[in-house]
Structure formats: structure tokens, C-alpha cells
C-alpha positions as CSV (number, residue, x, y, z in Angstrom):
1,M,74.9,108.1,19.1
2,I,77.7,110.2,20.5
3,M,81.2,109.1,19.5
4,S,83.9,109.3,22.1
5,F,86.7,109.4,19.5
6,L,87.6,111.5,16.5
7,P,86.6,110.1,13.1
8,A,89.5,108.7,11.0
9,R,90.9,110.9,8.4
10,K,89.9,110.1,4.8
11,G,91.4,111.0,1.4
12,R,94.8,112.0,0.3
13,H,94.5,115.7,-0.3
14,R,96.9,116.4,2.5
15,Q,99.2,113.5,1.8
16,R,103.0,114.1,1.8
17,Y,105.1,112.8,-1.0
18,E,108.9,112.7,-1.5
19,D,110.8,111.4,-4.6
20,H,107.5,110.2,-6.0
21,L,106.9,108.1,-2.9
22,R,104.0,108.4,-0.6
23,L,105.2,109.1,3.0
24,V,103.8,106.7,5.6
25,A,104.1,106.7,9.4
26,G,103.4,103.8,11.7
27,C,104.4,101.9,14.8
28,I,104.9,98.5,16.4
29,P,102.8,98.7,19.6
30,Y,104.1,96.5,22.4
31,R,103.5,96.0,26.2
32,L,105.0,94.3,29.2
33,D,102.6,91.9,30.8
34,K,103.2,90.8,34.4
35,D,104.1,87.1,34.4
36,G,105.2,86.3,37.9
37,E,107.5,87.4,40.8
38,E,111.0,86.2,41.7
39,R,112.4,85.8,45.2
40,N,114.4,89.0,44.9
41,G,111.2,91.0,44.3
42,N,111.7,91.5,40.6
43,V,108.6,91.0,38.5
44,T,108.9,88.8,35.4
45,C,107.2,90.4,32.5
46,R,106.3,89.0,29.1
47,I,106.6,91.1,26.0
48,T,103.6,91.0,23.6
49,V,103.2,92.8,20.3
50,L,100.0,94.2,18.8
51,M,99.0,93.6,15.2
52,I,95.7,94.3,13.5
53,S,93.6,92.5,10.9
54,T,93.0,94.1,7.5
55,P,89.7,94.2,5.5
56,N,89.2,91.3,3.1
57,R,92.6,89.8,3.9
58,N,93.7,87.0,6.2
59,D,97.1,88.6,7.2
60,L,98.0,90.9,10.1
61,V,99.8,94.2,9.9
62,F,101.2,96.9,12.2
63,P,99.2,100.2,12.4
64,K,100.4,102.6,9.7
65,G,99.0,105.1,7.2
66,G,99.6,108.3,5.3
67,W,101.7,111.1,6.9
68,E,99.8,114.4,6.2
69,D,101.2,117.9,5.7
70,D,99.6,119.4,8.9
71,E,101.3,117.0,11.3
72,T,104.7,115.8,12.4
73,V,105.8,112.2,11.7
74,H,105.3,111.4,15.4
75,E,101.8,112.8,15.4
76,A,101.0,110.8,12.3
77,A,102.3,107.6,13.9
78,H,100.2,108.3,17.1
79,R,97.1,109.0,15.0
80,E,97.4,105.8,13.0
81,A,97.8,103.8,16.2
82,L,94.7,105.4,17.6
83,E,92.6,105.2,14.5
84,E,93.4,101.7,13.4
85,A,94.2,99.9,16.7
86,G,92.6,102.1,19.4
87,V,95.7,102.3,21.5
88,K,97.6,105.2,23.1
89,G,101.1,105.1,24.4
90,I,104.7,106.3,24.6
91,L,106.2,106.7,21.2
92,D,110.0,106.5,20.8
93,E,111.5,109.7,19.5
94,G,113.7,108.0,17.0
95,P,112.3,105.7,14.3
96,L,113.1,102.0,14.2
97,G,114.0,102.7,10.6
98,V,112.7,103.9,7.3
99,W,111.7,101.4,4.6
100,E,110.6,101.6,1.0
101,F,107.8,99.2,-0.1
102,R,104.8,99.1,-2.3
103,S,101.3,99.5,-1.1
104,K,99.4,96.2,-1.0
105,S,97.2,97.1,-4.0
106,R,100.3,97.7,-6.1
107,Q,102.5,94.8,-5.2
108,N,102.7,93.4,-8.7
109,S,103.1,96.8,-10.5
110,N,106.3,98.0,-12.0
111,S,105.3,101.7,-12.1
112,L,106.3,104.4,-9.7
113,E,102.7,104.6,-8.5
114,G,102.1,102.8,-5.3
115,G,105.5,103.3,-3.9
116,C,105.8,104.2,-0.2
117,R,108.4,105.3,2.2
118,G,107.5,104.3,5.7
119,Y,108.7,105.6,9.0
120,M,108.1,103.0,11.8
121,F,108.4,103.7,15.5
122,A,108.1,101.7,18.7
123,L,105.0,102.4,20.8
124,E,104.8,101.2,24.4
125,V,101.0,100.9,24.9
126,I,99.6,102.4,28.1
127,E,95.9,102.5,27.2
128,E,93.5,100.4,25.1
129,L,90.2,102.0,24.1
130,D,87.0,100.0,24.0
131,S,85.9,101.9,20.9
132,W,88.0,103.5,18.2
133,A,87.5,105.1,14.8
134,E,88.2,102.1,12.5
135,Q,87.0,99.4,14.8
136,T,84.7,97.9,12.2
137,S,87.6,97.5,9.8
138,Y,90.5,96.5,12.1
139,K,90.6,94.0,14.9
140,R,93.4,93.9,17.5
141,K,95.4,90.8,18.2
142,W,98.2,90.6,20.9
143,L,100.9,88.1,20.0
144,S,104.2,86.9,21.3
145,P,107.2,88.2,19.2
146,E,107.6,84.7,17.7
147,E,103.9,84.7,16.6
148,A,104.1,88.2,15.3
149,Y,107.2,87.4,13.2
150,K,105.3,84.5,11.6
151,F,102.4,86.7,10.7
152,C,104.5,89.4,9.1
153,R,103.6,89.3,5.4
154,Y,106.6,91.3,4.1
155,D,110.3,91.4,4.7
156,W,110.2,95.0,5.9
157,M,107.8,94.1,8.6
158,R,109.9,91.3,9.9
159,D,113.0,93.6,9.8
160,A,111.2,96.3,11.8
161,L,110.2,93.8,14.4
162,L,113.8,92.6,14.5
163,V,115.1,96.2,15.0
164,L,112.6,96.7,17.9
165,L,113.8,93.5,19.7
166,T,117.5,94.5,19.1
167,A,116.8,98.0,20.5
168,I,115.4,96.4,23.7
169,E,118.5,94.2,24.0
170,K,120.8,97.2,23.4
171,D,119.0,99.2,26.2
172,R,119.5,96.3,28.5
173,K,123.2,96.1,27.9
174,S,123.7,99.8,28.2
175,G,121.8,100.0,31.5
176,R,119.2,102.4,30.2
177,A,116.4,100.0,30.8
178,E,115.3,97.6,33.6
179,E,117.3,94.4,34.0
180,L,116.4,92.1,31.2
181,V,117.1,88.4,30.6
182,E,118.8,87.5,27.3
183,L,116.5,88.1,24.4
184,P,116.2,85.7,21.4
185,M,117.0,87.1,18.0
186,F,115.0,86.5,14.9
187,P,116.8,85.9,11.6
188,A,117.0,89.1,9.6
189,S,115.7,88.8,6.1
190,D,118.1,88.2,3.2
191,A,115.9,89.8,0.6
192,L,116.0,93.5,1.2
193,A,116.3,94.7,-2.4
194,E,112.5,95.3,-2.8
195,H,111.9,96.5,0.8
196,Q,115.1,98.4,1.3
197,M,116.0,99.8,4.7
198,L,117.0,103.5,4.3
199,S,118.1,104.2,7.9
200,A,121.8,103.8,8.3
201,G,121.4,102.8,11.9
202,C,119.2,99.8,10.9
203,S,121.4,98.3,8.1
204,G,123.3,95.8,10.3
205,K,122.4,92.1,10.5
206,P,123.5,89.7,13.2
207,S,126.5,87.6,12.2
208,S,124.8,84.5,13.4
209,V,121.2,83.6,13.9
210,Q,120.0,82.4,17.3
211,H,117.2,79.9,17.5
212,L,113.9,81.2,19.0
213,E,113.4,80.1,22.6
214,D,110.2,78.7,24.0
215,S,109.4,81.9,26.0
216,F,110.2,85.6,25.5
217,T,110.4,87.4,28.9
218,T,112.0,90.4,30.5
219,K,112.5,91.4,34.1
220,C,111.2,94.7,35.1
221,I,110.9,96.4,38.5
222,V,107.3,97.1,39.4
223,Q,106.7,99.2,42.5
224,G,103.5,98.8,44.4
């Protein structure tokens, strides 16, 4: 059988470390799904977020993995999205943030071993592959932002999702993106001591928490 994809990288012989922490790169894949058309010709789009299942666990995660010494952090994030989720897309140049957390196998350990520093990016998905390197281990699941928030197992994952939605709203207000309707905000986590955000640009929290709305939609211009 001829594979149409590169095999996933294995082992940690090229793994990057910094301050005794394993460096990790990942992304939150998202897409705009056409939902309808308004009288003015604008197309209503619904934002969905991609998460993947993990072996021998019931939770869902975002694609991520070790950042190796022969690639940039952007290349690592792209590679992990391709290997684990089988998706390609447009990766934002700047990260959503940088978080410190423990690997899932070391959650209850007090030692330095198992500590990670993760660089998370937004990835607008433009292609889904029918087959990918780790398809037998990871299954894709497209979710609304509200559903994705509920599935996030750790504080840092919820905070990364919050930063993504905040960035979309910021682009709307600055005029750098298509016209968007008002976006609902998720509550930022109060417990960031263990999963500390390191990026100064991601340290702010909303002064008030808005309730989630029944739908999460944007308006985008789609040309035929």
C-alpha cells in the first residue's frame, strides 16, 4: 500500500527544551461554514472549531506536539495539525499565546520532568485530508465554540480558545476582517497558577463575563 502522506515523526532525539521545559507547538483549527444569505448579499457563516480524540481517553484536545530542532515553531504547528488532524490551512504568524503546563502523563507529579511550554496558533483550515499519518490514533470532531469550550480538559486550553475568539472580535472592530456580528465571550479561567500564560499580550481578562448565546455566527463576503 502506497501512503499519500509522510509518516509521523517519532521519538524525542530532536526535541527542543528551554528552562527544563519541553517546547511544544500546536494550533486551534477553525473554519467558516456557510450558513445562509442575507438580503444585502452577505453570506452568514458559522464558526466551527476542530478538536481531536486521544488514545485511551474520553476527552478531546487541540493538535499539538514537540517542537524539534530542525524546524521553526510555525513549521512544527503545521506539522502537528497535519499528522494528528489531517488538516492544512493558513497559520497566523503570531501565536495566540504561550502556556506552561504538564504533560498528561505527569499531571500529578511535582518534579520538573513532564513540564511543557506550549506555543499555540490559530489555523484557518482550507483542506481536510481523507487519510493522514496518525488517523488510527486521532479522530476529528468539528464543534461549535461553545461545545469546544466544554470539552477543554485544562484551563490553558479554554484560555487559548478565548484568546482566539477575542482576536476575531478585535479584527472585526479594527476593520481588518470581514464584517462580523457581535461575538459571545467565554469566561476566562480564574485558575492560571498551574497553567500560566506567558505571553504579555494574552494576560488580560474581560471585566465582565457575557452569557453564551444560542448561536455563534459571523458575516463574511463570499464572491461567486
